[in-house]
N, C-alpha and C positions, 0 to 999 in steps of 0.2 A: 171418497172414504174419509174417515177419521184416522188418523196416525198419529201416535206418540213417538218421538226420538229422543231417546236419554241419552245423554253427551253429547257437547256441541264442539267438538274439535275438529279438525278439516273433516272427516268422516261425517259425523253427526251432524255439523251446521249443512256442509253440503248436499248430504241426503235430503234431509228436514225442507230447505230452501227448494230444490229441485220437486221433489213431492208435490211443496206447493205450488208450484212455477204449472204442472200440470192438472193443476185442481183440487187437490185433495186438501182437508182441511187438518193444519199439522202443528200441533205441542210439541216444543223443543223443552227438555227439563234440564237443567244442571244445578249443582248444587254449590258453583261459585257464585253469591249473590250479587258482587260487582258488575262480574261479566255478565249477569241476567240483566241489570239494569241497564248497561251499555248496550245487550243487544232490544232489549225494550225501547230506548232509545235511538235507534235504528242506526247504530254503528255497529261493523262488523269487524269482529276482534283479531283476524287473520286477516292476510294478504292472499287472497286467491283470484286471479284473474276473471271479472265478469260477476263473481259473486255478488258483489255491492249492489246491481241492476237489479238481480231476481232478488235477492233479501229486501229491498227499498219496494218493488213492487207490489211483493206477494205482502209484506206487512199492510203495505195503503188498502191492498184488495182485501184484510181481512180473511186471510188465509194462513198466517203464519203467527205464532204465537210464542212466547217463552214463560218460564214459569219455574222456580226453585223447587217447587210441590209436587213430590213423587205420587201423591194421590190424586193429586188432579191428573197426572197425565194417563195414571190408570184407569182412573174415569171416562177420562176424554175418548179414549180410542178401544176398537178393537184391534188393530196391528199396532204392536208396541216394538221398536226396534232398538235394540242395546248397541251403542255407539261407543263402549265405553274402553279406557284404555289398557292394554294388556302389557304391561313393561317387562322389560327382561328381569328374570330374577337373575340372583348369585350365579346360581347354577347352569346358567342359559336356557332356563325354563321361561314358559310367558307366566306370570303373576296374574291369576284369574281371581283374585279377591276380588275385583270390582264387580264384576261379569256376576260372580255368584253371590255378592252382598245386595245388589240389585235384584236378582232373581228373588234372594228371601225376602225383601221387602214387596215386592210383586204380587207372590203368594200371599200373603198377609192382608194384600188389600183387595183381591181378585175379589167380584161379586158376582160376574157371569165371564162366557165364553172369549178369552183371549188367545192372540195368536203371538208367543213373544218369539222374535227374531235376532239371531246373533248377527248383527254386522262388523263386529270385533273379529281381527284375524284372530284365531283360536286353533288351539291344537285339537288334534282329532279325539274324539270321547267327551268333548266337553259339552256338547249338546247333550248327551247323558246324563253328567252333572248337574245343568240347569233345570233338565226334567226331574230328575230326583230332588232336588231342590226345592221346586215349586209343587211337587206331589207331597212331599213333609209338611206344607203350609197349608195344602188346600185341598178340598174335596171337588172344587168345582172344574169345568172341564178346560181344558186349553191344548195347543199345539206348539212346538218348539220348532223352528224353523232356522235353517243355517241357509242366510245368503251374503256371502262375500262380498266384499267391495272392492273394487280392480282400478281404483280411480290413480291418477298420475297427480302428485301435488305441480302445482302450474296450468294443469289441463284438467284438472278435477270437474268442473261444469261441463263441460265437454263431454268427457268421457261418461259422465251420469247421462246426459241429456241424449248422448248418441253412443250407446255401449255398444262392444263387439259383441257381449254375449251377457247373459243375466245368468247366474249360477244358482239355484238354489235346491237346497235340500228337505226332504219333507218325508212325513210318515202317515199322512192321511188324505185322500182326496179331497174334503175341507180346505185344509190348508194350502193345498196345490191349486185350487180353484180361487180362493182370497189372493193368494201371491200373483194369478196369471192376471186377475182383473186391474191389482195394483198397478202391474208393470204394462197392463195393455198398452196405453201410449208410446212406450219408449221402444218396443220393437215395430212397430207399422211400418218402417223401413227393410223387413225380414231380419234382422238381427234375432239369433231365436234365446229362449227363456230353456235353459238345460236344467233340466228336473232330474233328480237323481237322489239318494240315500243322504242323510245328514254325514254321516264321515267322511263319504265321497266328497262333498262338498267343501267343508272343513281342511280337509287335505288338497283339495283342486287349488285355493288362495296360496297355500304354502311351496306346493309344486311349483306353482307360477314364478314366485318370486324368487324362489330359489333357484330356479332356472335362467331368467336373467340374470341375477346376481352371478351364476356360473358362467355366463355368455360374456356379461362385461369383466372379468376376472380374468376369463379365458384369453381374451384378446387386449388385455394389460401385459399379461405374459409374453405374449406374441411380440408386443410393442419391445418388453424389455428385452426379448431376443434380438428384436432387429438393430438396436443399437450395438448389440455384440459384435454383429455380423455384418453390418453396412448395410442393411435393406431398410427401406421406408415404408411404414406400417400404414401410412397414408394408400398407398399403392395395392397393398396386400389387402386391406380393408375393403377397398374397391374390388379386387376379384375375387374376394370371398363373399362378399354381398350380392353379388351377380347372380349369386347360385338360388335359385329359388326355395331349396330345401333350407338355404341359413337364412337368406334374407339380410337387410339392409341394417336395420336397427339393432341397438346396443351392440355395436360393433365400435365406436369408439373409445380409442384409450384415453386414459388420462390417469388422476392421484385418487380412483379408487371411488366406490360407491359410499354414501351414506344417507342420513335421512330417517324418518322413524320407521321405514318397514324392510328394506332390505336386509340390515345390520341383523334387527331383532328377528327377523322370521327365518334366515337361515340359521340362528345360533338355536330357534325354537327348534324347527325340524329335526336340527340336528341332535338336540339333547329327549325329544321325542323319541326319535328314532335308537337312541340308547336304552331308554326306557320300556321300547319293546323289543330287546334283544337284538338289534339291529342296527348295524356301524353305516353310516353314511359317509364312507371314505369320501367320495369327492367334494364334498361339504367340509373336511378338513382342511383338505386344498385352498378351497373358495377362503376360509375364515382365516388361514393362516397369509395366503398372499394379499388379500386384501387388506389386513392390518399393514403390512411392509407399503403397500402401494399409496398409503396416504402419505404418507413422508418420503418418497421416491426422490423428488426433488432435492432434497436437504444435501445430500451427500454430493450433487453437484454443486449446488450453493457454496458448501464448504471448500471443494477443491478450487474453484472459482477464486475463492478469498484468502487461499492459500491456508487453510485450516483456520482460519481467526475470522470470526462474525461480531465478535466483541465490540463495540460501539456502532456498528453499522446500522444505517437505518434502511428499512427494507418498507416499500409501498407495495400495499397487498391490496389487488381488485378481487373483492368475490368473498364473501362470508358464507353464505347460505349455501346448503349442501348439492342444491343444484338453481338455474337460473329460476325467474317466475315464482320465487316464494320465499315466505322471509323465515323458513324453518332452519335451524343450524344444529339440528340433532344428527350426530355422529358426522357434521361437516367435515370433510379432510382440512378445512383452512384452520380450525381449531387446532388439530394435531401440528402442522405448520408452527402455528403460531408459538405452542407450547416449545417446540423444539428449537426456534428462534429466540424465544425470550431465555431460554434457558442456558444459551450462550452468550447473552449480553448483548444481544442485537436490539433494536428498535423497532417496532413494527406502528405505522399509519395506513388506517384499514379504508376502504369506501367499499360499499355495497346501496344498491336502490333500495332497498327494502329491510335487511336483516341486522341493521347498525344497532337496533333499537333492544333487539333480543341477546346480541353478543355483548352489548355494554351492561345488560343485566347479568350476565355471566363471567365475562371479567373486569367490569368495571375499568379503571382509568390504567391498567394494565397494559393498555395499548392504547395508542391514540386516533382518535376517527376525524375524516375528511368530509366535506362537503360535495366535492366532486372529485373523478379521477384523476384530474391535472393538480390538483390541491393536494391528494395523497402523494401524487410522484413527486412535490416539488422537494429539491435536495437530499432525494434519496439514492442510497450507491446502487438499488436495484430495485428493480419491480416484479412481482411475483403475482401470478393469476391464477386464482384458485376455482372460480366459477364462469361458466362461459355466458354470462349476460349480454343481451344483443347489443349493448350501450358501450360494451367495452370491444367490440370487433373491428370497429374502424376510427382509431384516433386520428388526431393529427399527429403524426410521428415527428416532424419537426418541432412544433410546440412538445411532445412530449421527451422530445433530446434534449429541449431547452430547459425542461423542469428537472429531469435526473441531473443529480452529480457524477452516477456511472450509467453507461449505456450498456446495460445488461439487463436482460428481461429472461425471467425464470417462467416459463409457459405450461401450467397443468393441464390445460385444457384444449393445447393445438389451435388457439383461436387464429390465429395467423399464417399468412400464405408463406413458405420457407424462401422461395424466390425472391419475394418483396423483402424478407427481412435479411436477404443474403447482401442485398443492394443498399440497405437502409443505414448502414452504419453500426447497428446494434450487434451486440454479443447476444447470441440466443440461442436458450438451450429448450426443448421441448420433449414430448415423450415419443418416444419409437421411431424419433427423425434425424 
């Protein structure tokens, strides 16, 4: 099938590349001319494991193309995916200006039947607004479809190629048949295509993300309570996770969730509820607790240094909001950096992928190291904010020799408590 994907962020580029991988003819559109030039030159503009292999292969095969011209995209395909940003507005709602703006352009350019598919995470009722926008511009027949993504950054290619489920919200049999044909290759192993109405599909994405954010936040609350009463959250987590009704995933405590999805989507669902005169009381707590959790290690650092961090050098491992991505949106590390700099501390950071993005945001307000040990050199303390695999098994003797102060503040619980007890480090973690 001929597919157009408008927007080449994480979702759009992964969607376009993976659809090309299974044989579809895909044209990706973006307004960023420099970015499009990079992609046409076979440079992947984001870090996502395995994406570069698929990207290169499908450009070589002639199935993956890039352009800045939306008219080419509308002419090219029967199915047009909207993978556009829906940033958080000042009131917490999702800003739909990009989605509706592109829908407006598509309406002007349509000459024959199109299926316009919302891949962006959008509030309930957006499909109706896209449909109304298109109808105000054209008499050409079309269908609007909601097809939310469930991609984890760091595992996005794997999630797209081997989905748990594919959710499709449709209004017509023609659109349903087209979407089932489009995704047929991805469900041969038995994962279902779940077909529903458009509003239900829109809400499914928000409901899933808000539930996972709630699960993380609940576990963080349990971890904080464990510290008060002397329990070990690792044992509590294991005992809970073996219950099949609860499951093991998203029970790892830490310094809060971040990224491009959970913070924005929880707030957007909360705001959408208010707009419909429904109060999501549970989301009040999720938002409040997560904001506090991002800097929950700071009071421990302050107490350890007797209330004075001025002049202290802090080594920071991990800037991305999670491992296997270069995404720093709402990353807890940034909130910790802000706290530390405000008290007069200095920060030297290392991250395998995210340092360029942080440099673009923070400039030279912090220092950047080329390795974990370079970051640790002569530091008064080590702060861990992201659980990259490369951080999990350092040479502790070398680390101790590098650090000026043998203290570690671990925001992701990556080290074993017994090993740390015998290592000679003063070790602070979450809920243990």
